[in-house]
C-alpha positions as MATLAB code, in Angstrom:
seq = 'MREPIIKFNHWLPEKFGAVGMTLYPFILIKYSKADVGNVLTHEMIHWGQIQKDGVLKFYFMYGLYWAFNMWKYKFDTYKAYMNIPYEVEAYEKAGG';
ca = [
     -36.290    7.126   17.349;
     -33.141    5.174   18.129;
     -30.206    7.050   19.642;
     -26.785    6.713   17.994;
     -23.871    4.918   19.578;
     -21.156    7.594   19.679;
     -17.533    6.471   19.660;
     -14.793    9.054   20.280;
     -11.119    8.710   19.308;
     -12.103    6.248   16.639;
      -9.854    5.385   13.724;
     -11.028    7.069   10.534;
      -9.318    7.116    7.139;
      -6.558    9.726    7.042;
      -6.548    9.617    3.253;
      -9.880   11.429    3.055;
      -9.314   13.740    6.019;
     -12.360   12.318    7.781;
     -12.875   13.533   11.353;
     -16.409   12.215   11.736;
     -18.569    9.601   10.077;
     -22.064    8.260   10.579;
     -22.220    4.514    9.952;
     -25.590    3.481   11.303;
     -26.013    2.807   14.220;
     -22.666    4.449   15.074;
     -21.303    7.967   14.938;
     -17.513    7.776   14.824;
     -15.539   10.852   15.902;
     -11.776   11.028   15.531;
     -11.176   13.401   18.457;
     -11.956   13.476   22.162;
     -15.163   15.104   23.385;
     -13.244   18.281   24.214;
     -11.978   18.686   20.634;
     -15.169   17.952   18.713;
     -16.380   21.421   17.685;
     -19.048   21.219   14.989;
     -18.180   17.644   13.991;
     -20.673   15.992   16.325;
     -23.386   18.489   15.333;
     -22.711   17.725   11.664;
     -22.909   13.969   12.250;
     -26.104   14.330   14.307;
     -27.663   16.094   11.316;
     -26.776   13.029    9.229;
     -28.346   10.919   11.972;
     -31.566   12.912   11.558;
     -31.402   12.490    7.776;
     -31.120    8.728    8.249;
     -34.077    8.740   10.636;
     -36.117   10.750    8.110;
     -35.187    8.846    4.920;
     -34.441    5.421    6.334;
     -31.076    3.681    6.441;
     -31.201    2.062    3.003;
     -32.491    5.124    1.155;
     -29.992    7.446    2.849;
     -26.934    5.356    1.981;
     -28.209    4.499   -1.509;
     -28.913    8.141   -2.347;
     -25.649    9.290   -0.735;
     -23.724    6.862   -2.931;
     -25.688    7.856   -6.021;
     -25.050   11.560   -5.406;
     -21.367   10.815   -4.805;
     -21.036    8.841   -8.045;
     -22.912   11.466  -10.069;
     -20.869   14.301   -8.559;
     -17.598   12.489   -9.241;
     -18.570   12.444  -12.911;
     -19.981   15.998  -12.866;
     -16.892   17.487  -11.187;
     -14.401   15.421  -13.200;
     -13.314   13.264  -10.248;
     -12.601   16.181   -7.932;
     -13.354   14.348   -4.677;
     -13.679   17.546   -2.626;
     -16.244   19.118   -4.958;
     -18.079   15.809   -5.291;
     -18.346   15.464   -1.500;
     -19.231   19.107   -0.818;
     -22.089   19.007   -3.342;
     -23.864   15.936   -1.983;
     -27.231   17.374   -0.844;
     -26.970   15.599    2.524;
     -23.593   17.258    3.108;
     -24.807   20.666    1.934;
     -27.618   20.502    4.500;
     -25.351   19.254    7.295;
     -22.710   21.944    6.719;
     -25.332   24.694    6.517;
     -27.106   23.611    9.705;
     -23.900   22.901   11.646;
     -22.468   26.277   10.746;
     -19.381   25.276    8.876;
];
């Protein structure tokens, strides 16, 4: 299994409040190593999901869930994001 390339203090979109993002083969973290908290754990869970499902399936299904949830939750981006099964699993396992 390939290890991720982890980049700290990376620019991430402020608009969405993103503090971490897994863009294969990178994990991008907005803060320094000292300020990470559960963010890196959360992103490593996504890394495992990618390893399990494969890169194409993971991102395809993530996008499909996002689109469906945007419709289901009447374009409430927070609810759409929080109800993506990959995110539900990552938040549960990362403890927050």
